[in-house]
C-alpha positions, -999 to +999 in steps of 0.1 A: +000-005+003+029+021+003+056+031-021+081+049-005+082+076+028+106+106+035+113+124+067+140+151+077+168+151+095+186+179+113+217+168+100+218+148+070+259+133+069+258+121+104+220+104+096+234+087+068+261+073+091+233+056+110+212+047+087+241+032+068+251+006+095+215+005+111+202-008+073+227-031+065+218-063+084+185-065+065+198-058+034+191-023+024+216+006+017+215+037+001+209+040-034+203+071-044+214+107-049+190+131-057+211+161-074+219+191-057+206+212-085+169+195-080+172+205-043+176+236-042+206+222-025+198+208+003+210+164+000+180+142-003+190+104-002+165+072-005+176+034+010+158+000-001+166-031-006+160-029-053+147+006-055+145+035-034+116+033-009+131+050+025+139+093+017+163+117+046+161+150+031+191+170+055+164+200+070+144+214+105+136+176+115+093+185+113+068+178+140+067+150+166+090+119+151+083+097+133+080+053+140+090+040+110+088-003+106+113-020+085+106-054+074+136-084+086+137-118+067+146-134+100+144-128+136+177-127+133+183-097+111+162-082+140+188-093+163+220-079+141+192-046+129+191-035+168+231-040+172+241-024+140+218+014+151+231+010+190+269+003+167+259+033+146+251+060+176+210+051+178+194+043+214+178+019+228+141+019+232+129-019+226+156-049+228+146-074+198+119-099+212+082-109+207+057-088+208+027-116+211+005-078+220+004-075+184+004-108+171+020-142+183+050-137+155+063-107+158+096-103+168+109-072+165+132-050+185+135-002+182+160+024+187+156+060+184+176+076+156+196+111+157+169+128+154+148+109+182+129+088+149+114+057+161+123+028+140+127-009+147+134-038+119+102-064+125+100-098+110+064-113+113+076-154+108+078-182+132+111-196+141 
């Protein structure tokens, strides 16, 4: 249903360093930087696995922090995401584990990114 989503980040280079590490265990990476002539000089980049779906735009972080959940293929990917995100400077917001109050097979982990957004990796497969 959702094709892509974008958030503003206060410091693009800091956010990029964080997301480069946090996304790697999920098989995602920075796939595109929009040329500056199309953005008025603002840094804009898109992360994804096969196409950009999660966009970072340089500027003042707008409004309330966001919550975004990324699909993980396995519970081990959730664990690796959480570890990598913390090593990249994220703040823990929920260690990897089952969340049966959402669904019996819901295995997720939550981390605050450098701008205070609550990012999550989740696997819905039983293991």
